[in-house]
mmCIF file as gemmi writes it, N, C-alpha and C atoms, coordinates in Angstrom:
data_model
loop_
_atom_site.group_PDB
_atom_site.id
_atom_site.type_symbol
_atom_site.label_atom_id
_atom_site.label_alt_id
_atom_site.label_comp_id
_atom_site.label_asym_id
_atom_site.label_entity_id
_atom_site.label_seq_id
_atom_site.pdbx_PDB_ins_code
_atom_site.Cartn_x
_atom_site.Cartn_y
_atom_site.Cartn_z
_atom_site.occupancy
_atom_site.B_iso_or_equiv
_atom_site.pdbx_formal_charge
_atom_site.auth_seq_id
_atom_site.auth_asym_id
_atom_site.pdbx_PDB_model_num
ATOM 1 N N . MET Axp A 1 ? -4.074 -14.016 38.498 1 0 ? 1 A 1
ATOM 2 C CA . MET Axp A 1 ? -2.875 -13.726 37.751 1 0 ? 1 A 1
ATOM 3 C C . MET Axp A 1 ? -2.822 -14.43 36.404 1 0 ? 1 A 1
ATOM 4 N N . THR Axp A 2 ? -3.787 -15.249 36.096 1 0 ? 2 A 1
ATOM 5 C CA . THR Axp A 2 ? -3.741 -15.962 34.818 1 0 ? 2 A 1
ATOM 6 C C . THR Axp A 2 ? -4.019 -15.043 33.647 1 0 ? 2 A 1
ATOM 7 N N . HIS Axp A 3 ? -4.683 -13.912 33.873 1 0 ? 3 A 1
ATOM 8 C CA . HIS Axp A 3 ? -4.976 -13.014 32.761 1 0 ? 3 A 1
ATOM 9 C C . HIS Axp A 3 ? -3.725 -12.353 32.206 1 0 ? 3 A 1
ATOM 10 N N . GLN Axp A 4 ? -2.624 -12.363 32.936 1 0 ? 4 A 1
ATOM 11 C CA . GLN Axp A 4 ? -1.38 -11.797 32.436 1 0 ? 4 A 1
ATOM 12 C C . GLN Axp A 4 ? -0.674 -12.743 31.471 1 0 ? 4 A 1
ATOM 13 N N . ARG Axp A 5 ? -0.998 -14.02 31.512 1 0 ? 5 A 1
ATOM 14 C CA . ARG Axp A 5 ? -0.323 -14.994 30.674 1 0 ? 5 A 1
ATOM 15 C C . ARG Axp A 5 ? -1.222 -15.542 29.576 1 0 ? 5 A 1
ATOM 16 N N . TRP Axp A 6 ? -2.371 -14.976 29.347 1 0 ? 6 A 1
ATOM 17 C CA . TRP Axp A 6 ? -3.322 -15.601 28.428 1 0 ? 6 A 1
ATOM 18 C C . TRP Axp A 6 ? -2.846 -15.711 26.984 1 0 ? 6 A 1
ATOM 19 N N . PRO Axp A 7 ? -2.052 -14.771 26.415 1 0 ? 7 A 1
ATOM 20 C CA . PRO Axp A 7 ? -1.639 -14.995 25.023 1 0 ? 7 A 1
ATOM 21 C C . PRO Axp A 7 ? -0.768 -16.231 24.846 1 0 ? 7 A 1
ATOM 22 N N . TRP Axp A 8 ? -0.02 -16.582 25.856 1 0 ? 8 A 1
ATOM 23 C CA . TRP Axp A 8 ? 0.858 -17.736 25.755 1 0 ? 8 A 1
ATOM 24 C C . TRP Axp A 8 ? 0.129 -19.031 26.097 1 0 ? 8 A 1
ATOM 25 N N . ALA Axp A 9 ? -1.077 -18.911 26.619 1 0 ? 9 A 1
ATOM 26 C CA . ALA Axp A 9 ? -1.848 -20.103 26.951 1 0 ? 9 A 1
ATOM 27 C C . ALA Axp A 9 ? -2.429 -20.75 25.694 1 0 ? 9 A 1
ATOM 28 N N . ILE Axp A 10 ? -2.604 -19.97 24.643 1 0 ? 10 A 1
ATOM 29 C CA . ILE Axp A 10 ? -3.148 -20.495 23.384 1 0 ? 10 A 1
ATOM 30 C C . ILE Axp A 10 ? -1.984 -20.623 22.399 1 0 ? 10 A 1
ATOM 31 N N . PRO Axp A 11 ? -1.591 -21.825 22.071 1 0 ? 11 A 1
ATOM 32 C CA . PRO Axp A 11 ? -0.447 -21.987 21.162 1 0 ? 11 A 1
ATOM 33 C C . PRO Axp A 11 ? -0.726 -21.362 19.792 1 0 ? 11 A 1
ATOM 34 N N . GLY Axp A 12 ? 0.241 -20.641 19.29 1 0 ? 12 A 1
ATOM 35 C CA . GLY Axp A 12 ? 0.132 -20.067 17.966 1 0 ? 12 A 1
ATOM 36 C C . GLY Axp A 12 ? -0.578 -18.728 17.895 1 0 ? 12 A 1
ATOM 37 N N . LEU Axp A 13 ? -1.053 -18.197 19.012 1 0 ? 13 A 1
ATOM 38 C CA . LEU Axp A 13 ? -1.776 -16.928 18.972 1 0 ? 13 A 1
ATOM 39 C C . LEU Axp A 13 ? -0.852 -15.778 18.587 1 0 ? 13 A 1
ATOM 40 N N . CYS Axp A 14 ? 0.344 -15.783 19.119 1 0 ? 14 A 1
ATOM 41 C CA . CYS Axp A 14 ? 1.294 -14.72 18.801 1 0 ? 14 A 1
ATOM 42 C C . CYS Axp A 14 ? 1.662 -14.77 17.315 1 0 ? 14 A 1
ATOM 43 N N . CYS Axp A 15 ? 1.901 -15.931 16.801 1 0 ? 15 A 1
ATOM 44 C CA . CYS Axp A 15 ? 2.26 -16.073 15.385 1 0 ? 15 A 1
ATOM 45 C C . CYS Axp A 15 ? 1.094 -15.676 14.478 1 0 ? 15 A 1
ATOM 46 N N . ALA Axp A 16 ? -0.116 -15.947 14.923 1 0 ? 16 A 1
ATOM 47 C CA . ALA Axp A 16 ? -1.286 -15.579 14.129 1 0 ? 16 A 1
ATOM 48 C C . ALA Axp A 16 ? -1.424 -14.066 14.051 1 0 ? 16 A 1
ATOM 49 N N . ALA Axp A 17 ? -1.114 -13.366 15.135 1 0 ? 17 A 1
ATOM 50 C CA . ALA Axp A 17 ? -1.196 -11.901 15.13 1 0 ? 17 A 1
ATOM 51 C C . ALA Axp A 17 ? -0.149 -11.312 14.198 1 0 ? 17 A 1
ATOM 52 N N . VAL Axp A 18 ? 1.041 -11.867 14.202 1 0 ? 18 A 1
ATOM 53 C CA . VAL Axp A 18 ? 2.095 -11.389 13.304 1 0 ? 18 A 1
ATOM 54 C C . VAL Axp A 18 ? 1.714 -11.679 11.854 1 0 ? 18 A 1
ATOM 55 N N . ALA Axp A 19 ? 1.195 -12.856 11.595 1 0 ? 19 A 1
ATOM 56 C CA . ALA Axp A 19 ? 0.786 -13.215 10.238 1 0 ? 19 A 1
ATOM 57 C C . ALA Axp A 19 ? -0.345 -12.314 9.747 1 0 ? 19 A 1
ATOM 58 N N . ALA Axp A 20 ? -1.262 -11.949 10.633 1 0 ? 20 A 1
ATOM 59 C CA . ALA Axp A 20 ? -2.349 -11.051 10.241 1 0 ? 20 A 1
ATOM 60 C C . ALA Axp A 20 ? -1.806 -9.673 9.89 1 0 ? 20 A 1
ATOM 61 N N . GLY Axp A 21 ? -0.819 -9.202 10.635 1 0 ? 21 A 1
ATOM 62 C CA . GLY Axp A 21 ? -0.2 -7.912 10.322 1 0 ? 21 A 1
ATOM 63 C C . GLY Axp A 21 ? 0.517 -7.931 8.986 1 0 ? 21 A 1
ATOM 64 N N . VAL Axp A 22 ? 1.231 -9.001 8.719 1 0 ? 22 A 1
ATOM 65 C CA . VAL Axp A 22 ? 1.927 -9.14 7.434 1 0 ? 22 A 1
ATOM 66 C C . VAL Axp A 22 ? 0.919 -9.224 6.289 1 0 ? 22 A 1
ATOM 67 N N . ALA Axp A 23 ? -0.155 -9.966 6.486 1 0 ? 23 A 1
ATOM 68 C CA . ALA Axp A 23 ? -1.181 -10.08 5.448 1 0 ? 23 A 1
ATOM 69 C C . ALA Axp A 23 ? -1.832 -8.73 5.166 1 0 ? 23 A 1
ATOM 70 N N . ALA Axp A 24 ? -2.071 -7.935 6.198 1 0 ? 24 A 1
ATOM 71 C CA . ALA Axp A 24 ? -2.661 -6.606 6.006 1 0 ? 24 A 1
ATOM 72 C C . ALA Axp A 24 ? -1.7 -5.7 5.246 1 0 ? 24 A 1
ATOM 73 N N . TRP Axp A 25 ? -0.409 -5.777 5.558 1 0 ? 25 A 1
ATOM 74 C CA . TRP Axp A 25 ? 0.585 -4.955 4.871 1 0 ? 25 A 1
ATOM 75 C C . TRP Axp A 25 ? 0.638 -5.324 3.394 1 0 ? 25 A 1
ATOM 76 N N . VAL Axp A 26 ? 0.662 -6.613 3.093 1 0 ? 26 A 1
ATOM 77 C CA . VAL Axp A 26 ? 0.7 -7.062 1.701 1 0 ? 26 A 1
ATOM 78 C C . VAL Axp A 26 ? -0.565 -6.63 0.958 1 0 ? 26 A 1
ATOM 79 N N . ALA Axp A 27 ? -1.708 -6.742 1.614 1 0 ? 27 A 1
ATOM 80 C CA . ALA Axp A 27 ? -2.963 -6.344 0.972 1 0 ? 27 A 1
ATOM 81 C C . ALA Axp A 27 ? -2.967 -4.86 0.639 1 0 ? 27 A 1
ATOM 82 N N . ASN Axp A 28 ? -2.404 -4.028 1.515 1 0 ? 28 A 1
ATOM 83 C CA . ASN Axp A 28 ? -2.333 -2.592 1.232 1 0 ? 28 A 1
ATOM 84 C C . ASN Axp A 28 ? -1.456 -2.305 0.022 1 0 ? 28 A 1
ATOM 85 N N . TRP Axp A 29 ? -0.33 -2.979 -0.099 1 0 ? 29 A 1
ATOM 86 C CA . TRP Axp A 29 ? 0.553 -2.725 -1.223 1 0 ? 29 A 1
ATOM 87 C C . TRP Axp A 29 ? 0.002 -3.284 -2.522 1 0 ? 29 A 1
ATOM 88 N N . VAL Axp A 30 ? -0.657 -4.411 -2.469 1 0 ? 30 A 1
ATOM 89 C CA . VAL Axp A 30 ? -1.256 -4.961 -3.686 1 0 ? 30 A 1
ATOM 90 C C . VAL Axp A 30 ? -2.332 -4.014 -4.204 1 0 ? 30 A 1
ATOM 91 N N . PHE Axp A 31 ? -3.11 -3.445 -3.297 1 0 ? 31 A 1
ATOM 92 C CA . PHE Axp A 31 ? -4.132 -2.48 -3.703 1 0 ? 31 A 1
ATOM 93 C C . PHE Axp A 31 ? -3.49 -1.27 -4.364 1 0 ? 31 A 1
ATOM 94 N N . PHE Axp A 32 ? -2.415 -0.743 -3.786 1 0 ? 32 A 1
ATOM 95 C CA . PHE Axp A 32 ? -1.764 0.434 -4.351 1 0 ? 32 A 1
ATOM 96 C C . PHE Axp A 32 ? -1.153 0.132 -5.711 1 0 ? 32 A 1
ATOM 97 N N . LEU Axp A 33 ? -0.516 -1.022 -5.836 1 0 ? 33 A 1
ATOM 98 C CA . LEU Axp A 33 ? 0.091 -1.36 -7.124 1 0 ? 33 A 1
ATOM 99 C C . LEU Axp A 33 ? -0.957 -1.543 -8.21 1 0 ? 33 A 1
ATOM 100 N N . GLY Axp A 34 ? -2.146 -1.95 -7.826 1 0 ? 34 A 1
ATOM 101 C CA . GLY Axp A 34 ? -3.204 -2.125 -8.808 1 0 ? 34 A 1
ATOM 102 C C . GLY Axp A 34 ? -3.871 -0.826 -9.208 1 0 ? 34 A 1
ATOM 103 N N . PHE Axp A 35 ? -4.098 0.058 -8.245 1 0 ? 35 A 1
ATOM 104 C CA . PHE Axp A 35 ? -4.83 1.286 -8.526 1 0 ? 35 A 1
ATOM 105 C C . PHE Axp A 35 ? -3.948 2.527 -8.58 1 0 ? 35 A 1
ATOM 106 N N . GLY Axp A 36 ? -2.699 2.417 -8.197 1 0 ? 36 A 1
ATOM 107 C CA . GLY Axp A 36 ? -1.778 3.558 -8.226 1 0 ? 36 A 1
ATOM 108 C C . GLY Axp A 36 ? -1.6 4.158 -9.612 1 0 ? 36 A 1
ATOM 109 N N . PRO Axp A 37 ? -1.408 3.337 -10.642 1 0 ? 37 A 1
ATOM 110 C CA . PRO Axp A 37 ? -1.238 3.904 -11.985 1 0 ? 37 A 1
ATOM 111 C C . PRO Axp A 37 ? -2.466 4.665 -12.496 1 0 ? 37 A 1
ATOM 112 N N . LEU Axp A 38 ? -3.621 4.442 -11.906 1 0 ? 38 A 1
ATOM 113 C CA . LEU Axp A 38 ? -4.811 5.178 -12.351 1 0 ? 38 A 1
ATOM 114 C C . LEU Axp A 38 ? -4.699 6.673 -12.07 1 0 ? 38 A 1
ATOM 115 N N . PHE Axp A 39 ? -3.854 7.055 -11.098 1 0 ? 39 A 1
ATOM 116 C CA . PHE Axp A 39 ? -3.646 8.477 -10.823 1 0 ? 39 A 1
ATOM 117 C C . PHE Axp A 39 ? -2.874 9.152 -11.95 1 0 ? 39 A 1
ATOM 118 N N . LEU Axp A 40 ? -2.139 8.377 -12.735 1 0 ? 40 A 1
ATOM 119 C CA . LEU Axp A 40 ? -1.38 8.942 -13.849 1 0 ? 40 A 1
ATOM 120 C C . LEU Axp A 40 ? -2.246 9.213 -15.07 1 0 ? 40 A 1
ATOM 121 N N . VAL Axp A 41 ? -3.379 8.574 -15.163 1 0 ? 41 A 1
ATOM 122 C CA . VAL Axp A 41 ? -4.227 8.68 -16.352 1 0 ? 41 A 1
ATOM 123 C C . VAL Axp A 41 ? -4.65 10.12 -16.639 1 0 ? 41 A 1
ATOM 124 N N . PRO Axp A 42 ? -5.142 10.907 -15.66 1 0 ? 42 A 1
ATOM 125 C CA . PRO Axp A 42 ? -5.548 12.275 -15.994 1 0 ? 42 A 1
ATOM 126 C C . PRO Axp A 42 ? -4.398 13.155 -16.467 1 0 ? 42 A 1
ATOM 127 N N . VAL Axp A 43 ? -3.188 12.888 -15.992 1 0 ? 43 A 1
ATOM 128 C CA . VAL Axp A 43 ? -2.039 13.704 -16.394 1 0 ? 43 A 1
ATOM 129 C C . VAL Axp A 43 ? -1.585 13.333 -17.802 1 0 ? 43 A 1
ATOM 130 N N . LEU Axp A 44 ? -1.689 12.082 -18.156 1 0 ? 44 A 1
ATOM 131 C CA . LEU Axp A 44 ? -1.136 11.618 -19.43 1 0 ? 44 A 1
ATOM 132 C C . LEU Axp A 44 ? -2.138 11.568 -20.579 1 0 ? 44 A 1
ATOM 133 N N . LEU Axp A 45 ? -3.401 11.839 -20.316 1 0 ? 45 A 1
ATOM 134 C CA . LEU Axp A 45 ? -4.392 11.828 -21.395 1 0 ? 45 A 1
ATOM 135 C C . LEU Axp A 45 ? -4.337 13.115 -22.185 1 0 ? 45 A 1
ATOM 136 N N . PRO Axp A 46 ? -4.65 13.194 -23.411 1 0 ? 46 A 1
ATOM 137 C CA . PRO Axp A 46 ? -5.083 12.167 -24.338 1 0 ? 46 A 1
ATOM 138 C C . PRO Axp A 46 ? -3.951 11.561 -25.157 1 0 ? 46 A 1
ATOM 139 N N . ASP Axp A 47 ? -2.729 12.137 -25.123 1 0 ? 47 A 1
ATOM 140 C CA . ASP Axp A 47 ? -1.699 11.636 -26.036 1 0 ? 47 A 1
ATOM 141 C C . ASP Axp A 47 ? -0.553 10.896 -25.345 1 0 ? 47 A 1
ATOM 142 N N . GLY Axp A 48 ? -0.616 10.67 -24.048 1 0 ? 48 A 1
ATOM 143 C CA . GLY Axp A 48 ? 0.42 9.913 -23.351 1 0 ? 48 A 1
ATOM 144 C C . GLY Axp A 48 ? 1.58 10.737 -22.852 1 0 ? 48 A 1
ATOM 145 N N . ARG Axp A 49 ? 1.488 12.053 -22.975 1 0 ? 49 A 1
ATOM 146 C CA . ARG Axp A 49 ? 2.548 12.935 -22.492 1 0 ? 49 A 1
ATOM 147 C C . ARG Axp A 49 ? 1.936 13.995 -21.588 1 0 ? 49 A 1
ATOM 148 N N . PRO Axp A 50 ? 2.731 14.559 -20.674 1 0 ? 50 A 1
ATOM 149 C CA . PRO Axp A 50 ? 2.209 15.661 -19.855 1 0 ? 50 A 1
ATOM 150 C C . PRO Axp A 50 ? 1.854 16.852 -20.741 1 0 ? 50 A 1
ATOM 151 N N . PRO Axp A 51 ? 0.865 17.656 -20.343 1 0 ? 51 A 1
ATOM 152 C CA . PRO Axp A 51 ? 0.436 18.785 -21.167 1 0 ? 51 A 1
ATOM 153 C C . PRO Axp A 51 ? 1.536 19.813 -21.425 1 0 ? 51 A 1
ATOM 154 N N . SER Axp A 52 ? 2.427 20.039 -20.469 1 0 ? 52 A 1
ATOM 155 C CA . SER Axp A 52 ? 3.53 20.982 -20.653 1 0 ? 52 A 1
ATOM 156 C C . SER Axp A 52 ? 4.682 20.566 -19.738 1 0 ? 52 A 1
ATOM 157 N N . ARG Axp A 53 ? 5.794 21.296 -19.837 1 0 ? 53 A 1
ATOM 158 C CA . ARG Axp A 53 ? 6.951 20.975 -19.001 1 0 ? 53 A 1
ATOM 159 C C . ARG Axp A 53 ? 6.666 21.204 -17.523 1 0 ? 53 A 1
ATOM 160 N N . ARG Axp A 54 ? 5.75 22.099 -17.216 1 0 ? 54 A 1
ATOM 161 C CA . ARG Axp A 54 ? 5.422 22.365 -15.816 1 0 ? 54 A 1
ATOM 162 C C . ARG Axp A 54 ? 4.754 21.182 -15.138 1 0 ? 54 A 1
ATOM 163 N N . TRP Axp A 55 ? 4.217 20.25 -15.904 1 0 ? 55 A 1
ATOM 164 C CA . TRP Axp A 55 ? 3.564 19.071 -15.339 1 0 ? 55 A 1
ATOM 165 C C . TRP Axp A 55 ? 4.545 17.953 -15.016 1 0 ? 55 A 1
ATOM 166 N N . ARG Axp A 56 ? 5.805 18.076 -15.458 1 0 ? 56 A 1
ATOM 167 C CA . ARG Axp A 56 ? 6.78 17.017 -15.191 1 0 ? 56 A 1
ATOM 168 C C . ARG Axp A 56 ? 7.01 16.778 -13.701 1 0 ? 56 A 1
ATOM 169 N N . PRO Axp A 57 ? 7.124 17.806 -12.844 1 0 ? 57 A 1
ATOM 170 C CA . PRO Axp A 57 ? 7.264 17.536 -11.407 1 0 ? 57 A 1
ATOM 171 C C . PRO Axp A 57 ? 6.039 16.826 -10.818 1 0 ? 57 A 1
ATOM 172 N N . VAL Axp A 58 ? 4.861 17.152 -11.318 1 0 ? 58 A 1
ATOM 173 C CA . VAL Axp A 58 ? 3.646 16.463 -10.852 1 0 ? 58 A 1
ATOM 174 C C . VAL Axp A 58 ? 3.702 14.999 -11.25 1 0 ? 58 A 1
ATOM 175 N N . LEU Axp A 59 ? 4.114 14.735 -12.466 1 0 ? 59 A 1
ATOM 176 C CA . LEU Axp A 59 ? 4.234 13.361 -12.953 1 0 ? 59 A 1
ATOM 177 C C . LEU Axp A 59 ? 5.276 12.595 -12.135 1 0 ? 59 A 1
ATOM 178 N N . ALA Axp A 60 ? 6.417 13.229 -11.871 1 0 ? 60 A 1
ATOM 179 C CA . ALA Axp A 60 ? 7.47 12.58 -11.07 1 0 ? 60 A 1
ATOM 180 C C . ALA Axp A 60 ? 6.975 12.305 -9.651 1 0 ? 60 A 1
ATOM 181 N N . ALA Axp A 61 ? 6.246 13.231 -9.067 1 0 ? 61 A 1
ATOM 182 C CA . ALA Axp A 61 ? 5.708 13.023 -7.716 1 0 ? 61 A 1
ATOM 183 C C . ALA Axp A 61 ? 4.719 11.867 -7.688 1 0 ? 61 A 1
ATOM 184 N N . LEU Axp A 62 ? 3.907 11.748 -8.713 1 0 ? 62 A 1
ATOM 185 C CA . LEU Axp A 62 ? 2.954 10.634 -8.775 1 0 ? 62 A 1
ATOM 186 C C . LEU Axp A 62 ? 3.67 9.304 -8.938 1 0 ? 62 A 1
ATOM 187 N N . VAL Axp A 63 ? 4.743 9.273 -9.716 1 0 ? 63 A 1
ATOM 188 C CA . VAL Axp A 63 ? 5.479 8.025 -9.906 1 0 ? 63 A 1
ATOM 189 C C . VAL Axp A 63 ? 6.185 7.627 -8.616 1 0 ? 63 A 1
ATOM 190 N N . VAL Axp A 64 ? 6.795 8.597 -7.923 1 0 ? 64 A 1
ATOM 191 C CA . VAL Axp A 64 ? 7.504 8.304 -6.679 1 0 ? 64 A 1
ATOM 192 C C . VAL Axp A 64 ? 6.523 7.944 -5.574 1 0 ? 64 A 1
ATOM 193 N N . TRP Axp A 65 ? 5.4 8.602 -5.546 1 0 ? 65 A 1
ATOM 194 C CA . TRP Axp A 65 ? 4.41 8.36 -4.478 1 0 ? 65 A 1
ATOM 195 C C . TRP Axp A 65 ? 3.824 7.019 -4.652 1 0 ? 65 A 1
């Protein structure tokens, strides 16, 4: 029956699992914030504006996403 209590037998194991989950979540968002704006580059090149008014919903979707 000791295998049912093993996570509590090692002090701090539960907290380490939660901390690892939080660290993974933060790493995912940091990656997106760093590379997310790169998706806007093809829409805004070469003059910094969308090519036409029809591209505005695409631009808004990229900003919201």
